[in-house]
C-alpha positions as YAML, in Angstrom:
chain: A
units: angstrom
residues:
- id: 1
  name: MET
  ca: [0.00, 0.00, 0.00]
- id: 2
  name: ARG
  ca: [1.34, 3.40, -0.98]
- id: 3
  name: GLU
  ca: [1.56, 6.14, 1.67]
- id: 4
  name: THR
  ca: [-0.09, 9.44, 0.96]
- id: 5
  name: LYS
  ca: [1.67, 12.68, 1.77]
- id: 6
  name: GLU
  ca: [-0.73, 13.40, 4.66]
- id: 7
  name: HIS
  ca: [-0.28, 9.94, 6.15]
- id: 8
  name: GLY
  ca: [3.50, 10.28, 6.01]
- id: 9
  name: ALA
  ca: [3.36, 13.68, 7.72]
- id: 10
  name: SER
  ca: [1.09, 12.44, 10.51]
- id: 11
  name: ALA
  ca: [3.29, 9.39, 11.01]
- id: 12
  name: GLU
  ca: [6.32, 11.68, 11.33]
- id: 13
  name: VAL
  ca: [4.51, 13.84, 13.90]
- id: 14
  name: MET
  ca: [3.50, 10.76, 15.91]
- id: 15
  name: GLU
  ca: [7.07, 9.44, 15.77]
- id: 16
  name: ARG
  ca: [8.42, 12.75, 17.04]
- id: 17
  name: LEU
  ca: [5.78, 12.81, 19.80]
- id: 18
  name: HIS
  ca: [6.72, 9.31, 20.95]
- id: 19
  name: ALA
  ca: [10.39, 10.33, 21.00]
- id: 20
  name: MET
  ca: [9.70, 13.22, 23.41]
- id: 21
  name: THR
  ca: [10.42, 12.84, 27.09]
- id: 22
  name: ARG
  ca: [7.51, 12.74, 29.55]
- id: 23
  name: GLY
  ca: [8.36, 16.22, 30.87]
- id: 24
  name: ARG
  ca: [8.29, 17.74, 27.39]
- id: 25
  name: LYS
  ca: [4.95, 16.07, 26.68]
- id: 26
  name: ILE
  ca: [3.53, 17.62, 29.86]
- id: 27
  name: VAL
  ca: [4.85, 21.07, 28.90]
- id: 28
  name: LEU
  ca: [3.37, 20.66, 25.40]
- id: 29
  name: ALA
  ca: [-0.01, 19.62, 26.82]
- id: 30
  name: VAL
  ca: [-0.08, 22.59, 29.22]
- id: 31
  name: PHE
  ca: [0.81, 24.95, 26.36]
- id: 32
  name: VAL
  ca: [-1.91, 23.54, 24.11]
- id: 33
  name: ILE
  ca: [-4.52, 23.86, 26.88]
- id: 34
  name: TRP
  ca: [-3.38, 27.43, 27.63]
- id: 35
  name: ALA
  ca: [-3.51, 28.36, 23.93]
- id: 36
  name: ALA
  ca: [-6.99, 26.86, 23.55]
- id: 37
  name: GLN
  ca: [-8.21, 29.09, 26.37]
- id: 38
  name: ALA
  ca: [-6.19, 32.22, 25.58]
- id: 39
  name: ILE
  ca: [-6.67, 32.56, 21.82]
- id: 40
  name: PRO
  ca: [-10.46, 33.16, 21.94]
- id: 41
  name: LYS
  ca: [-10.01, 35.69, 24.77]
- id: 42
  name: TRP
  ca: [-7.31, 37.64, 22.94]
- id: 43
  name: THR
  ca: [-9.30, 37.48, 19.69]
- id: 44
  name: ALA
  ca: [-12.34, 38.95, 21.43]
- id: 45
  name: ALA
  ca: [-10.21, 41.63, 23.07]
- id: 46
  name: ILE
  ca: [-8.52, 42.65, 19.83]
- id: 47
  name: LEU
  ca: [-11.62, 42.55, 17.61]
- id: 48
  name: ALA
  ca: [-14.04, 44.20, 20.05]
- id: 49
  name: ASP
  ca: [-15.01, 47.84, 19.63]
- id: 50
  name: GLY
  ca: [-12.87, 50.48, 21.38]
- id: 51
  name: GLU
  ca: [-14.52, 50.67, 24.79]
- id: 52
  name: ALA
  ca: [-15.21, 46.93, 25.08]
- id: 53
  name: SER
  ca: [-11.69, 46.17, 23.88]
- id: 54
  name: ALA
  ca: [-10.19, 48.42, 26.56]
- id: 55
  name: THR
  ca: [-12.32, 46.78, 29.25]
- id: 56
  name: ILE
  ca: [-11.36, 43.26, 28.18]
- id: 57
  name: MET
  ca: [-7.66, 44.14, 27.83]
- id: 58
  name: SER
  ca: [-7.62, 45.67, 31.31]
- id: 59
  name: TYR
  ca: [-8.23, 42.16, 32.69]
- id: 60
  name: PHE
  ca: [-5.03, 40.92, 31.04]
- id: 61
  name: ILE
  ca: [-2.75, 43.99, 31.17]
- id: 62
  name: LYS
  ca: [-2.82, 46.14, 34.29]
- id: 63
  name: PRO
  ca: [-1.88, 49.83, 33.83]
- id: 64
  name: LEU
  ca: [1.18, 50.97, 35.79]
- id: 65
  name: GLY
  ca: [-0.36, 54.29, 36.84]
...
């Protein structure tokens, strides 16, 4: 059976994942979970209108003054 390009790429990713140490897998999992939660929040903050954007961003970035 002939491998497709997509199958070869996913096999390579799986091989690299299996080669990672347990600690690196944990760090990767934490990063993926963080990104899944953070990206929608930052997208809403950036794409919101001016006043709503400022309110949302104030939760993430505290002014120094």
